[in-house]
C-alpha positions as CSV (number, residue, x, y, z in Angstrom):
1,M,-139.4,183.5,92.8
2,I,-138.6,180.4,90.7
3,L,-141.4,177.9,90.4
4,L,-140.5,174.2,90.0
5,T,-143.4,172.2,88.5
6,S,-143.2,168.4,88.2
7,E,-144.8,165.3,89.6
8,D,-141.3,163.8,90.1
9,A,-139.9,165.0,93.4
10,S,-136.4,163.7,92.7
11,L,-136.4,165.7,89.4
12,M,-137.3,168.9,91.3
13,D,-134.5,168.1,93.7
14,R,-132.2,168.1,90.7
15,W,-133.5,171.4,89.4
16,A,-133.2,172.9,92.9
17,V,-129.5,172.3,92.8
18,A,-129.3,174.7,89.8
19,V,-131.3,177.4,91.7
20,G,-129.5,176.9,95.0
21,G,-127.1,179.6,96.1
22,R,-128.8,182.3,94.0
23,G,-130.7,183.8,97.0
24,T,-133.9,183.2,95.2
25,L,-137.1,181.9,96.7
26,I,-138.1,178.5,95.4
27,R,-141.6,177.0,95.3
28,R,-142.4,173.5,94.3
29,V,-145.8,172.3,92.9
30,S,-146.7,168.9,91.5
31,L,-150.2,169.5,90.2
32,L,-151.4,171.6,87.2
33,A,-154.0,173.4,89.4
34,Q,-151.3,174.2,91.9
35,A,-149.1,175.6,89.2
36,E,-152.0,177.8,87.9
37,G,-152.6,179.1,91.4
38,A,-148.9,179.9,92.0
39,L,-148.7,181.7,88.7
40,A,-151.8,183.8,89.4
41,G,-150.9,184.6,93.0
42,R,-147.1,184.8,93.1
43,R,-146.2,185.8,89.5
44,P,-142.8,184.0,89.6
45,E,-140.0,185.3,87.5
46,V,-139.1,181.9,86.1
47,M,-141.0,178.6,85.9
48,L,-139.2,175.3,85.3
49,L,-142.0,173.2,83.8
50,D,-142.0,169.4,83.3
51,L,-143.8,168.9,80.0
52,S,-145.0,165.5,81.2
53,L,-147.1,167.1,83.9
54,D,-150.6,165.4,84.1
55,G,-153.3,167.5,82.4
56,L,-150.8,169.9,80.7
57,S,-151.2,168.5,77.2
58,G,-147.5,168.9,76.7
59,A,-146.1,172.0,75.0
60,A,-149.5,173.1,73.9
61,G,-150.4,173.8,77.6
62,I,-147.8,176.4,78.1
63,A,-149.9,179.2,76.6
64,G,-152.7,178.5,79.0
65,L,-150.3,178.7,82.0
66,L,-148.9,182.0,80.8
67,S,-152.4,183.5,80.7
68,F,-152.1,183.5,84.5
69,S,-148.8,185.3,84.5
70,P,-147.7,186.6,81.1
71,A,-144.4,188.0,82.4
72,T,-143.2,184.6,83.8
73,R,-140.3,183.2,81.8
74,V,-141.0,179.5,81.2
75,I,-138.3,176.9,80.7
76,A,-139.9,173.8,79.3
77,L,-138.1,170.5,80.3
78,S,-138.7,167.3,78.3
79,H,-138.0,163.7,79.2
80,Q,-137.6,162.9,75.5
81,P,-136.6,166.2,73.8
82,N,-137.0,166.7,70.1
83,D,-137.0,169.6,67.7
84,D,-140.7,169.6,66.9
85,E,-141.7,169.7,70.6
86,G,-139.1,172.4,71.2
87,I,-140.5,174.6,68.4
88,A,-144.0,174.0,69.7
89,A,-142.9,175.0,73.2
90,L,-141.3,178.2,72.0
91,R,-144.4,179.1,69.8
92,A,-146.6,178.6,72.9
93,G,-144.5,181.1,74.8
94,A,-141.6,179.3,76.5
95,R,-138.3,181.1,76.7
96,G,-136.3,178.0,77.0
97,Y,-136.4,174.3,76.1
98,C,-134.1,171.5,77.3
99,N,-133.7,167.9,78.6
100,A,-135.4,167.4,82.0
101,Y,-132.2,165.8,83.2
102,I,-129.9,168.6,82.0
103,D,-126.8,169.1,84.1
104,P,-127.7,171.5,87.0
105,R,-124.8,173.7,86.0
106,L,-126.2,174.1,82.5
107,L,-129.7,174.6,83.9
108,A,-128.3,177.4,86.0
109,K,-127.0,179.1,82.9
110,A,-130.4,178.6,81.2
111,I,-132.1,180.3,84.1
112,T,-129.7,183.3,83.9
113,T,-130.1,183.4,80.1
114,V,-133.9,183.7,80.2
115,Q,-133.8,186.1,83.1
116,N,-131.7,188.3,80.8
117,G,-134.4,188.3,78.2
118,E,-132.8,185.8,75.9
119,A,-133.9,182.3,74.8
120,W,-132.2,179.0,75.7
121,V,-132.3,176.1,73.3
122,G,-129.8,173.6,71.9
123,R,-127.6,174.5,69.0
124,R,-129.4,172.0,66.6
125,L,-132.7,173.5,67.5
126,T,-131.3,177.0,67.1
127,D,-130.2,176.2,63.6
128,R,-133.6,174.9,62.7
129,L,-135.3,177.9,64.1
130,V,-133.0,180.2,62.1
131,A,-133.9,178.2,59.0
132,L,-137.7,178.5,59.7
133,V,-137.3,182.2,60.3
134,G,-135.6,182.6,57.0
135,Q,-138.0,180.5,54.9
136,P,-140.4,183.3,53.8
137,M,-137.5,185.5,52.7
138,S,-135.1,182.9,51.3
139,A,-136.0,183.8,47.7
140,Q,-135.2,187.5,48.5
141,I,-131.8,187.1,49.9
142,D,-130.2,189.5,47.5
143,T,-132.9,192.2,47.8
144,D,-133.1,195.3,50.0
145,Y,-134.5,194.3,53.4
146,G,-135.0,198.0,54.2
147,L,-133.0,197.7,57.4
148,D,-131.0,200.9,57.8
149,V,-129.4,199.3,60.9
150,L,-127.3,197.1,58.6
151,D,-125.6,200.3,57.3
152,M,-123.3,200.1,60.3
153,L,-121.8,196.8,59.0
154,T,-119.1,196.3,56.4
155,S,-120.2,195.0,53.1
156,R,-119.0,191.5,53.9
157,E,-120.8,191.6,57.3
158,Q,-124.0,192.7,55.6
159,E,-123.7,189.8,53.1
160,I,-123.3,187.3,56.0
161,A,-126.1,188.9,58.0
162,L,-128.5,188.7,55.1
163,H,-127.6,185.1,54.5
164,I,-128.3,184.3,58.2
165,G,-131.7,186.0,57.7
166,G,-132.3,183.7,54.8
167,G,-131.7,180.7,57.0
168,S,-128.2,179.7,55.7
169,S,-125.8,177.7,57.9
170,N,-122.2,178.9,58.4
171,K,-121.0,176.1,56.1
172,A,-123.4,177.2,53.3
173,I,-122.4,180.8,53.7
174,A,-118.7,179.9,53.5
175,Q,-119.2,177.9,50.3
176,R,-121.3,180.6,48.8
177,L,-118.9,183.4,49.5
178,G,-115.7,181.4,49.0
179,I,-114.4,181.9,52.5
180,T,-113.7,179.6,55.4
181,E,-116.2,178.8,58.2
182,R,-113.8,180.3,60.6
183,T,-113.9,183.6,58.8
184,V,-117.7,183.5,58.8
185,K,-117.7,183.0,62.5
186,A,-115.3,185.9,63.0
187,H,-117.5,188.2,60.9
188,L,-120.5,187.0,62.9
189,G,-118.8,187.9,66.1
190,S,-118.3,191.4,64.8
191,V,-121.9,191.6,63.6
192,F,-123.3,190.5,67.0
193,A,-121.2,193.1,68.8
194,K,-122.2,196.0,66.4
195,L,-125.9,195.1,66.4
196,G,-126.2,194.2,70.1
197,V,-127.6,190.7,69.4
198,H,-126.5,187.6,71.2
199,D,-126.9,184.8,68.7
200,R,-127.7,183.9,65.1
201,L,-131.4,183.5,65.9
202,Q,-131.7,187.0,67.2
203,L,-129.8,188.2,64.1
204,A,-132.1,186.3,61.8
205,L,-135.1,187.9,63.6
206,L,-133.6,191.3,63.3
207,V,-132.7,191.0,59.6
208,T,-136.2,189.7,58.7
209,G,-137.9,192.5,60.7
210,R,-139.3,190.2,63.4
211,L,-137.2,191.8,66.2
212,Q,-137.1,195.5,67.0
213,Y,-133.7,197.0,66.9
214,S,-132.2,198.6,70.0
215,S,-128.7,199.9,70.1
216,P,-126.0,198.1,72.1
217,T,-125.5,199.5,75.6
218,T,-121.7,199.4,75.1
219,P,-120.5,201.4,72.0
220,V,-118.6,199.4,69.5
221,H,-115.5,201.0,68.0
């Protein structure tokens, strides 16, 4: 079941377009108490949550909702999205963060993404999250991270992975290594495939020891 939570009925109509055709049960609620009851009783797979919901206290209220159904994947939707709110939402347990008026086709992709166990955020916010992840280790970028999993990478791929772990952007990596951004992206594609991660945020978490490694389901040759 996918739970739609907002006081704006027209907004939930818009979200329902993204869910339509998936053969998934949809439930709509407009009050915080109703959302809590639905989470506790129905344990929905995904919750689309309007952060302006009365009584929620914005992103900070997500953790409280998840206490009723920890396995529910929350996509927080904001009327005025900004990076700080997005980070707060993710820290509170949301698996996705986007504009409340996102194109239904993109929202459908966001739902599929979080159902697959990944996070959905905008590129700019992803870059900031990667930088935040890398901050504690940025001074140790040339040291041994103790991650044997990196042994399956080429020396250049290891360099790039470690720089991602340190929070560097593709442009900064290219300048530091004397290569083009296009080459960095090509190496990253290979790194993602070999390590079974989907994006630079997951790679940064893996490199810094914040994500447990699991081998890719499809062998990489």
